[in-house]
C-alpha positions, 0 to 999 in steps of 0.5 A, spaced: 591 282 097 594 277 092 591 270 092 595 266 097 594 259 100 592 258 108 598 254 109 603 260 107 599 265 110 599 261 117 607 261 116 608 268 115 607 269 123 612 263 124 619 261 123 619 260 116 625 260 110 624 266 106 625 265 098 626 271 093 627 271 086 630 276 081 628 275 074 631 279 068 627 279 061 631 282 056 629 286 050 631 280 045 626 275 049 631 272 054 629 270 061 634 268 067 634 269 074 639 273 077 643 272 083 642 278 088 645 280 095 639 284 097 633 288 094 626 292 096 620 294 093 616 300 095 608 300 093 605 307 094 598 309 092 600 316 092 605 315 087 604 316 079 608 309 079 605 305 084 611 300 085 619 302 085 624 297 086 632 297 088 636 291 087 643 289 089 646 284 085 654 281 085 656 280 078 659 287 075 659 283 068 652 285 068 653 292 068 651 294 060 657 297 056 653 297 050 646 298 048 645 291 046 648 288 053 643 283 057 641 288 062 640 295 059 636 301 060 633 301 053 627 296 055 629 290 059 625 289 065 625 285 072 620 281 075 621 280 083 618 275 087 618 273 095 616 267 097 615 261 102 618 254 103 612 250 105 617 244 106 617 237 102 619 240 096 614 245 096 614 253 095 609 259 094 612 265 090 608 271 091 610 277 085 612 283 088 611 287 081 614 288 074 619 293 073 622 297 067 629 298 069 631 305 069 638 305 071 644 301 073 651 302 076 656 300 080 664 298 081 665 295 074 671 291 077 668 288 084 661 290 084 656 290 087 651 293 082 645 296 083 639 297 079 633 301 080 626 300 076 619 303 076 612 299 075 609 299 068 605 306 069 612 309 067 611 307 060 605 310 059 607 317 063 613 317 059 609 316 052 607 324 052 602 326 047 605 328 040 599 330 037 592 333 040 589 327 043 581 326 043 576 320 046 571 322 041 568 316 039 570 312 045 564 314 049 564 310 055 570 310 061 572 303 059 573 304 051 576 311 053 581 308 057 582 302 053 584 307 047 589 311 051 592 305 053 592 300 047 595 306 043 601 306 047 602 299 050 597 294 046 600 288 050 599 291 056 593 287 060 588 290 063 583 288 069 576 292 069 572 287 072 571 291 078 569 298 074 562 300 073 562 303 066 559 309 065 559 315 060 564 320 059 565 326 056 569 327 050 576 330 052 582 333 048 589 333 051 594 337 048 601 336 045 606 334 051 600 332 055 601 326 060 598 320 058 597 316 065 594 322 068 589 322 062 587 315 063 587 317 071 582 323 069 577 318 065 578 313 071 575 318 076 569 319 072 567 312 074 570 313 081 576 309 080 583 309 080 588 306 075 594 303 077 599 297 075 598 291 080 604 286 082 602 282 076 604 288 071 596 288 070 593 295 069 587 295 074 581 300 074 577 299 080 574 303 086 578 304 092 575 299 097 571 302 103 574 300 109 567 299 113 564 295 108 570 290 106 572 284 110 580 285 113 585 281 109 590 280 114 591 282 122 597 285 125 597 283 133 601 283 139 602 277 144 602 270 143 603 268 135 603 276 134 606 279 128 607 286 130 614 289 131 612 296 132 607 301 132 607 309 131 600 313 131 599 320 130 594 325 129 594 331 124 588 336 121 593 338 115 591 337 108 584 334 111 578 335 107 571 332 109 568 334 102 569 334 095 565 338 090 566 335 082 564 339 076 564 338 069 562 342 063 563 339 056 562 343 050 565 338 045 559 333 048 554 339 048 553 338 055 551 343 060 555 344 067 554 339 072 556 338 079 556 334 085 558 335 092 560 329 096 561 330 104 563 326 110 556 325 112 558 320 118 556 323 125 561 319 128 567 321 124 571 326 127 571 330 120 563 330 120 561 335 115 556 338 120 561 337 126 566 341 130 571 340 124 567 345 120 567 345 112 574 344 108 572 342 101 576 340 095 574 342 088 576 338 082 573 339 075 574 335 068 571 335 062 570 327 062 564 329 067 558 330 063 552 327 068 551 329 076 552 321 077 559 322 074 560 328 078 558 324 084 562 318 083 568 322 082 567 326 088 566 320 092 573 317 090 576 323 091 574 324 098 576 317 100 582 317 096 584 324 099 581 325 106 585 324 112 582 321 118 584 324 125 589 318 126 594 315 122 598 309 123 605 307 121 607 299 123 612 294 122 610 287 122 613 280 120 613 281 112 607 279 108 609 279 101 601 279 099 599 285 101 597 291 097 596 298 097 588 299 098 588 293 102 584 293 109 587 290 115 585 290 122 590 292 128 590 289 135 594 293 140 597 291 146 591 294 150 586 290 146 584 296 142 582 294 135 582 298 129 581 298 121 586 301 117 587 301 110 594 301 107 597 307 103 604 304 102 608 299 104 616 297 103 618 290 103 625 287 102 627 281 098 632 278 104 629 275 110 629 279 116 629 285 112 624 291 112 617 291 112 613 297 114 606 299 113 603 306 112 596 306 114 590 311 113 583 311 115 584 308 122 577 307 125 575 303 131 573 296 130 567 294 134 
Protein backbone atom coordinates (compact mmCIF):
# COMPACT_ATOMS: atom_id res chain seq x y z
CA UNK A 1 0.00 0.00 0.00
CA UNK A 2 1.20 3.48 -0.78
CA UNK A 3 2.38 5.27 2.39
CA UNK A 4 -0.54 7.11 4.01
CA UNK A 5 -0.89 8.85 7.35
CA UNK A 6 -2.89 7.30 10.19
CA UNK A 7 -5.18 10.33 10.14
CA UNK A 8 -5.99 9.93 6.45
CA UNK A 9 -6.43 6.17 6.79
CA UNK A 10 -8.89 6.70 9.64
CA UNK A 11 -10.89 9.25 7.65
CA UNK A 12 -11.39 6.80 4.77
CA UNK A 13 -14.19 5.11 6.74
CA UNK A 14 -15.79 8.41 7.75
CA UNK A 15 -17.41 11.31 5.99
CA UNK A 16 -14.66 13.37 4.38
CA UNK A 17 -14.05 15.77 1.52
CA UNK A 18 -12.48 14.06 -1.50
CA UNK A 19 -9.85 15.88 -3.53
CA UNK A 20 -8.50 14.93 -6.95
CA UNK A 21 -5.93 16.27 -9.40
CA UNK A 22 -5.14 15.77 -13.06
CA UNK A 23 -1.68 17.13 -13.77
CA UNK A 24 -0.61 17.49 -17.40
CA UNK A 25 3.06 17.22 -18.40
CA UNK A 26 3.66 18.42 -21.94
CA UNK A 27 6.56 17.48 -24.17
CA UNK A 28 8.08 20.98 -23.82
CA UNK A 29 8.34 20.63 -20.04
CA UNK A 30 5.24 22.58 -18.97
CA UNK A 31 3.17 21.31 -16.06
CA UNK A 32 -0.39 22.39 -15.32
CA UNK A 33 -3.47 21.19 -13.48
CA UNK A 34 -6.49 20.41 -15.67
CA UNK A 35 -10.10 20.94 -14.71
CA UNK A 36 -11.87 17.60 -14.92
CA UNK A 37 -15.42 16.31 -14.72
CA UNK A 38 -14.73 12.68 -13.89
CA UNK A 39 -12.19 9.94 -14.27
CA UNK A 40 -11.10 6.54 -13.10
CA UNK A 41 -7.99 4.39 -12.76
CA UNK A 42 -7.82 0.62 -13.04
CA UNK A 43 -4.79 -1.27 -11.70
CA UNK A 44 -4.58 -4.94 -12.62
CA UNK A 45 -1.79 -7.45 -11.96
CA UNK A 46 -2.95 -9.46 -14.96
CA UNK A 47 -2.36 -6.66 -17.47
CA UNK A 48 0.87 -5.95 -19.32
CA UNK A 49 0.41 -2.29 -18.42
CA UNK A 50 -0.61 -2.49 -14.80
CA UNK A 51 -2.49 0.83 -14.74
CA UNK A 52 -4.88 2.44 -17.20
CA UNK A 53 -6.89 5.63 -16.89
CA UNK A 54 -9.78 7.47 -18.46
CA UNK A 55 -10.39 11.15 -17.67
CA UNK A 56 -13.16 13.48 -18.84
CA UNK A 57 -12.23 17.16 -19.07
CA UNK A 58 -14.62 20.00 -19.99
CA UNK A 59 -12.50 22.25 -22.22
CA UNK A 60 -12.70 21.32 -25.94
CA UNK A 61 -9.81 23.68 -26.64
CA UNK A 62 -7.55 21.00 -25.20
CA UNK A 63 -8.23 18.71 -28.15
CA UNK A 64 -4.95 18.82 -30.12
CA UNK A 65 -5.21 20.27 -33.61
CA UNK A 66 -1.50 20.04 -34.42
CA UNK A 67 1.40 17.93 -33.20
CA UNK A 68 2.60 20.89 -31.12
CA UNK A 69 -0.61 21.37 -29.11
CA UNK A 70 -0.21 21.05 -25.38
CA UNK A 71 -2.16 17.80 -25.10
CA UNK A 72 -0.81 15.34 -27.58
CA UNK A 73 -0.53 11.64 -28.15
CA UNK A 74 3.13 12.15 -29.01
CA UNK A 75 4.75 12.08 -25.60
CA UNK A 76 2.61 14.05 -23.14
CA UNK A 77 1.51 12.34 -19.93
CA UNK A 78 -0.76 12.93 -16.97
CA UNK A 79 -0.27 12.32 -13.26
CA UNK A 80 -3.48 11.49 -11.38
CA UNK A 81 -3.99 11.85 -7.64
CA UNK A 82 -6.85 11.38 -5.22
CA UNK A 83 -6.70 12.80 -1.74
CA UNK A 84 -8.40 13.83 1.47
CA UNK A 85 -9.07 17.22 3.03
CA UNK A 86 -7.68 16.80 6.56
CA UNK A 87 -9.06 20.12 7.75
CA UNK A 88 -7.28 23.23 9.04
CA UNK A 89 -5.92 23.86 5.57
CA UNK A 90 -4.17 20.50 5.39
CA UNK A 91 -4.63 17.86 2.75
CA UNK A 92 -3.06 14.56 1.74
CA UNK A 93 -2.79 13.53 -1.89
CA UNK A 94 -2.16 9.92 -2.98
CA UNK A 95 -0.81 9.21 -6.47
CA UNK A 96 -2.91 6.92 -8.64
CA UNK A 97 -0.38 6.62 -11.43
CA UNK A 98 1.51 8.30 -14.25
CA UNK A 99 -0.03 7.70 -17.65
CA UNK A 100 1.15 8.19 -21.21
CA UNK A 101 -1.69 9.79 -23.16
CA UNK A 102 -2.64 7.32 -25.87
CA UNK A 103 -5.77 8.95 -27.28
CA UNK A 104 -7.92 12.01 -26.74
CA UNK A 105 -11.10 13.24 -28.40
CA UNK A 106 -14.52 14.78 -28.02
CA UNK A 107 -16.89 17.43 -29.37
CA UNK A 108 -14.61 20.21 -30.63
CA UNK A 109 -17.32 22.85 -30.06
CA UNK A 110 -18.96 21.97 -26.74
CA UNK A 111 -16.86 19.24 -25.21
CA UNK A 112 -16.38 17.31 -23.06
CA UNK A 113 -13.10 15.67 -23.96
CA UNK A 114 -12.02 12.16 -22.94
CA UNK A 115 -8.39 11.16 -22.67
CA UNK A 116 -7.16 7.61 -22.11
CA UNK A 117 -3.74 6.54 -20.97
CA UNK A 118 -1.52 3.66 -19.90
CA UNK A 119 1.20 3.44 -17.27
CA UNK A 120 4.80 3.67 -18.37
CA UNK A 121 5.25 -0.05 -19.11
CA UNK A 122 3.62 0.93 -22.42
CA UNK A 123 6.81 2.71 -23.51
CA UNK A 124 8.85 -0.44 -22.90
CA UNK A 125 6.34 -2.73 -24.58
CA UNK A 126 6.13 -0.53 -27.67
CA UNK A 127 9.92 -0.28 -27.99
CA UNK A 128 10.34 -3.59 -29.77
CA UNK A 129 13.87 -4.78 -30.45
CA UNK A 130 15.12 -3.50 -33.82
CA UNK A 131 18.09 -5.85 -33.76
CA UNK A 132 18.85 -9.11 -31.96
CA UNK A 133 19.38 -8.15 -28.32
CA UNK A 134 21.36 -10.16 -25.80
CA UNK A 135 22.06 -10.00 -22.06
CA UNK A 136 25.64 -11.14 -22.65
CA UNK A 137 27.84 -9.17 -20.27
CA UNK A 138 24.97 -8.69 -17.82
CA UNK A 139 25.12 -11.87 -15.78
CA UNK A 140 22.85 -10.89 -12.87
CA UNK A 141 19.10 -10.28 -12.91
CA UNK A 142 19.55 -6.68 -11.69
CA UNK A 143 22.14 -5.73 -14.32
CA UNK A 144 20.26 -7.48 -17.15
CA UNK A 145 17.03 -5.65 -16.33
CA UNK A 146 18.87 -2.35 -15.90
CA UNK A 147 20.41 -2.80 -19.36
CA UNK A 148 17.07 -3.64 -21.01
CA UNK A 149 15.38 -0.64 -19.37
CA UNK A 150 18.12 1.98 -19.74
CA UNK A 151 18.66 1.23 -23.42
CA UNK A 152 15.04 2.26 -23.95
CA UNK A 153 14.15 4.67 -21.10
CA UNK A 154 17.32 5.88 -19.36
CA UNK A 155 15.34 8.29 -17.17
CA UNK A 156 12.94 5.64 -15.81
CA UNK A 157 13.51 5.19 -12.06
CA UNK A 158 13.88 1.59 -10.88
CA UNK A 159 13.26 0.09 -7.45
CA UNK A 160 15.05 -3.22 -6.87
CA UNK A 161 15.30 -3.00 -3.08
CA UNK A 162 13.20 -6.15 -2.60
CA UNK A 163 14.98 -8.11 -5.33
CA UNK A 164 17.22 -10.91 -4.08
CA UNK A 165 19.68 -10.77 -6.94
CA UNK A 166 20.64 -13.96 -8.71
CA UNK A 167 22.53 -15.04 -11.80
CA UNK A 168 20.67 -15.41 -15.07
CA UNK A 169 21.65 -17.08 -18.28
CA UNK A 170 22.63 -15.28 -21.46
CA UNK A 171 19.47 -14.80 -23.49
CA UNK A 172 18.99 -13.33 -26.96
CA UNK A 173 15.72 -11.95 -28.27
CA UNK A 174 15.04 -11.61 -31.98
CA UNK A 175 14.07 -8.52 -33.94
CA UNK A 176 10.50 -7.43 -33.06
CA UNK A 177 10.80 -9.05 -29.63
CA UNK A 178 8.79 -7.41 -26.84
CA UNK A 179 11.13 -5.56 -24.50
CA UNK A 180 8.68 -5.57 -21.60
CA UNK A 181 8.20 -9.33 -21.85
CA UNK A 182 11.98 -9.74 -21.93
CA UNK A 183 12.27 -7.72 -18.71
CA UNK A 184 9.61 -9.86 -17.08
CA UNK A 185 11.27 -13.06 -18.24
CA UNK A 186 14.52 -12.01 -16.58
CA UNK A 187 12.68 -10.92 -13.42
CA UNK A 188 11.07 -14.36 -13.11
CA UNK A 189 14.56 -15.89 -12.85
CA UNK A 190 14.70 -14.22 -9.41
CA UNK A 191 11.08 -15.06 -8.57
CA UNK A 192 9.96 -11.47 -9.15
CA UNK A 193 7.46 -9.46 -11.15
CA UNK A 194 8.17 -6.14 -12.86
CA UNK A 195 5.65 -3.32 -13.02
CA UNK A 196 5.24 0.45 -12.72
CA UNK A 197 3.79 1.64 -9.42
CA UNK A 198 1.69 4.71 -8.66
CA UNK A 199 4.80 6.91 -8.67
CA UNK A 200 5.78 5.76 -12.15
CA UNK A 201 8.74 3.77 -10.77
CA UNK A 202 9.57 0.39 -12.30
CA UNK A 203 9.44 -2.04 -9.39
CA UNK A 204 11.11 -5.46 -9.49
CA UNK A 205 9.93 -7.44 -6.48
CA UNK A 206 8.50 -10.79 -5.39
CA UNK A 207 4.76 -11.19 -4.90
CA UNK A 208 3.93 -10.98 -1.18
CA UNK A 209 2.85 -14.22 0.50
CA UNK A 210 -0.61 -13.61 2.05
CA UNK A 211 0.15 -15.96 4.95
CA UNK A 212 3.41 -14.19 5.81
CA UNK A 213 2.29 -10.61 5.23
CA UNK A 214 0.52 -8.32 7.68
CA UNK A 215 -2.75 -7.06 6.13
CA UNK A 216 -2.49 -3.41 5.16
CA UNK A 217 -6.24 -2.67 5.39
CA UNK A 218 -9.44 -4.16 6.74
CA UNK A 219 -12.81 -4.15 5.00
CA UNK A 220 -15.73 -4.86 7.31
CA UNK A 221 -19.44 -4.49 7.78
CA UNK A 222 -21.16 -3.04 10.85
CA UNK A 223 -20.45 0.10 12.86
CA UNK A 224 -17.85 2.26 11.10
CA UNK A 225 -17.72 -0.43 8.46
CA UNK A 226 -16.51 0.32 4.94
CA UNK A 227 -17.83 -2.69 3.01
CA UNK A 228 -20.63 -1.93 0.56
CA UNK A 229 -21.12 -5.21 -1.31
CA UNK A 230 -19.44 -8.59 -1.41
CA UNK A 231 -19.68 -11.39 -3.94
CA UNK A 232 -17.98 -14.75 -3.62
CA UNK A 233 -17.49 -17.53 -6.14
CA UNK A 234 -15.80 -20.89 -6.48
CA UNK A 235 -14.27 -22.37 -9.62
CA UNK A 236 -11.54 -24.78 -10.59
CA UNK A 237 -11.18 -23.40 -14.11
CA UNK A 238 -7.62 -22.38 -14.87
CA UNK A 239 -6.38 -23.57 -11.48
CA UNK A 240 -2.84 -24.96 -11.19
CA UNK A 241 -1.37 -26.49 -8.07
CA UNK A 242 2.14 -27.06 -9.37
CA UNK A 243 4.65 -25.39 -11.68
CA UNK A 244 7.55 -27.08 -13.43
CA UNK A 245 10.27 -24.64 -14.50
CA UNK A 246 12.99 -25.72 -16.91
CA UNK A 247 16.06 -24.04 -18.31
CA UNK A 248 18.88 -24.85 -20.71
CA UNK A 249 21.33 -22.32 -22.06
CA UNK A 250 23.79 -23.21 -24.79
CA UNK A 251 25.25 -19.68 -24.80
CA UNK A 252 26.18 -20.02 -21.13
CA UNK A 253 27.32 -23.60 -21.71
CA UNK A 254 25.04 -24.81 -18.92
CA UNK A 255 23.19 -28.10 -19.01
CA UNK A 256 19.47 -28.56 -18.50
CA UNK A 257 18.08 -27.71 -15.05
CA UNK A 258 14.57 -27.95 -13.66
CA UNK A 259 12.47 -27.67 -10.52
CA UNK A 260 8.92 -28.60 -9.62
CA UNK A 261 7.14 -26.45 -7.01
CA UNK A 262 3.73 -27.61 -5.76
CA UNK A 263 1.06 -26.58 -3.32
CA UNK A 264 2.33 -28.52 -0.32
CA UNK A 265 -0.13 -27.17 2.26
CA UNK A 266 -2.28 -30.12 3.41
CA UNK A 267 -5.01 -27.70 4.52
CA UNK A 268 -5.22 -26.12 1.06
CA UNK A 269 -8.09 -27.21 -1.22
CA UNK A 270 -5.57 -27.38 -4.08
CA UNK A 271 -3.07 -29.49 -2.12
CA UNK A 272 -0.88 -31.45 -4.55
CA UNK A 273 -1.50 -34.66 -2.64
CA UNK A 274 -5.20 -34.09 -2.07
CA UNK A 275 -8.46 -34.80 -3.91
CA UNK A 276 -7.83 -31.90 -6.32
CA UNK A 277 -5.25 -34.08 -8.03
CA UNK A 278 -2.21 -32.92 -9.98
CA UNK A 279 -2.63 -29.96 -12.33
CA UNK A 280 0.84 -28.69 -13.27
CA UNK A 281 1.81 -25.70 -15.36
CA UNK A 282 5.06 -25.66 -17.35
CA UNK A 283 7.41 -22.76 -18.01
CA UNK A 284 10.83 -22.64 -19.64
CA UNK A 285 13.42 -19.95 -20.21
CA UNK A 286 17.08 -19.73 -21.14
CA UNK A 287 17.51 -17.25 -18.27
CA UNK A 288 17.18 -20.21 -15.86
CA UNK A 289 20.63 -21.78 -15.48
CA UNK A 290 20.48 -23.18 -11.93
CA UNK A 291 18.06 -25.28 -9.96
CA UNK A 292 17.70 -22.38 -7.54
CA UNK A 293 16.64 -20.04 -10.34
CA UNK A 294 14.13 -22.63 -11.57
CA UNK A 295 12.74 -22.95 -8.05
CA UNK A 296 12.41 -19.17 -7.67
CA UNK A 297 10.68 -18.84 -11.05
CA UNK A 298 8.32 -21.74 -10.33
CA UNK A 299 7.51 -20.40 -6.87
CA UNK A 300 6.61 -16.99 -8.30
CA UNK A 301 4.55 -18.49 -11.11
CA UNK A 302 2.64 -20.74 -8.71
CA UNK A 303 1.81 -17.78 -6.47
CA UNK A 304 0.88 -15.62 -9.46
CA UNK A 305 -1.26 -18.14 -11.33
CA UNK A 306 -2.72 -20.45 -8.69
CA UNK A 307 -6.37 -19.72 -8.13
CA UNK A 308 -7.88 -20.60 -4.78
CA UNK A 309 -11.11 -22.49 -4.24
CA UNK A 310 -12.77 -19.15 -3.53
CA UNK A 311 -12.45 -15.66 -4.99
CA UNK A 312 -14.13 -12.45 -3.90
CA UNK A 313 -15.24 -9.23 -5.52
CA UNK A 314 -15.85 -6.42 -3.06
CA UNK A 315 -17.13 -2.87 -3.23
CA UNK A 316 -16.02 -0.63 -0.40
CA UNK A 317 -15.46 2.96 0.59
CA UNK A 318 -12.50 4.04 -1.56
CA UNK A 319 -8.91 3.65 -0.41
CA UNK A 320 -6.66 5.33 -3.01
CA UNK A 321 -3.51 3.97 -1.35
CA UNK A 322 -4.26 0.30 -2.11
CA UNK A 323 -2.23 -1.44 -4.82
CA UNK A 324 -2.44 -4.82 -6.60
CA UNK A 325 -0.62 -7.44 -4.58
CA UNK A 326 -1.61 -5.89 -1.24
CA UNK A 327 -2.94 -8.27 1.38
CA UNK A 328 -6.16 -7.18 3.10
CA UNK A 329 -8.52 -8.68 5.65
CA UNK A 330 -12.26 -8.94 4.99
CA UNK A 331 -14.70 -9.31 7.90
CA UNK A 332 -18.17 -10.39 6.80
CA UNK A 333 -21.55 -9.97 8.48
CA UNK A 334 -21.47 -13.47 9.98
CA UNK A 335 -18.10 -12.77 11.58
CA UNK A 336 -16.07 -14.76 9.04
CA UNK A 337 -12.57 -13.34 8.62
CA UNK A 338 -10.56 -13.94 5.47
CA UNK A 339 -7.24 -12.86 4.08
CA UNK A 340 -7.27 -11.79 0.45
CA UNK A 341 -4.74 -10.51 -2.04
CA UNK A 342 -5.72 -7.69 -4.39
CA UNK A 343 -5.66 -8.80 -8.01
CA UNK A 344 -7.16 -5.62 -9.47
CA UNK A 345 -8.97 -2.48 -8.41
CA UNK A 346 -10.82 0.43 -9.99
CA UNK A 347 -11.09 3.82 -8.29
CA UNK A 348 -12.79 7.04 -9.38
CA UNK A 349 -11.46 10.55 -9.14
CA UNK A 350 -14.81 11.94 -8.02
CA UNK A 351 -16.53 11.50 -4.63
CA UNK A 352 -18.96 8.62 -4.41
CA UNK A 353 -17.53 7.02 -7.53
CA UNK A 354 -16.68 3.41 -8.16
CA UNK A 355 -14.23 1.51 -5.96
CA UNK A 356 -14.23 -2.19 -6.69
CA UNK A 357 -11.73 -4.86 -5.75
CA UNK A 358 -11.09 -8.23 -7.37
CA UNK A 359 -9.38 -10.50 -4.86
CA UNK A 360 -7.59 -13.83 -4.97
CA UNK A 361 -5.96 -16.10 -2.46
CA UNK A 362 -8.85 -16.05 -0.03
CA UNK A 363 -8.09 -18.04 3.10
CA UNK A 364 -9.76 -18.07 6.49
CA UNK A 365 -7.92 -15.81 8.91
CA UNK A 366 -7.99 -17.67 12.19
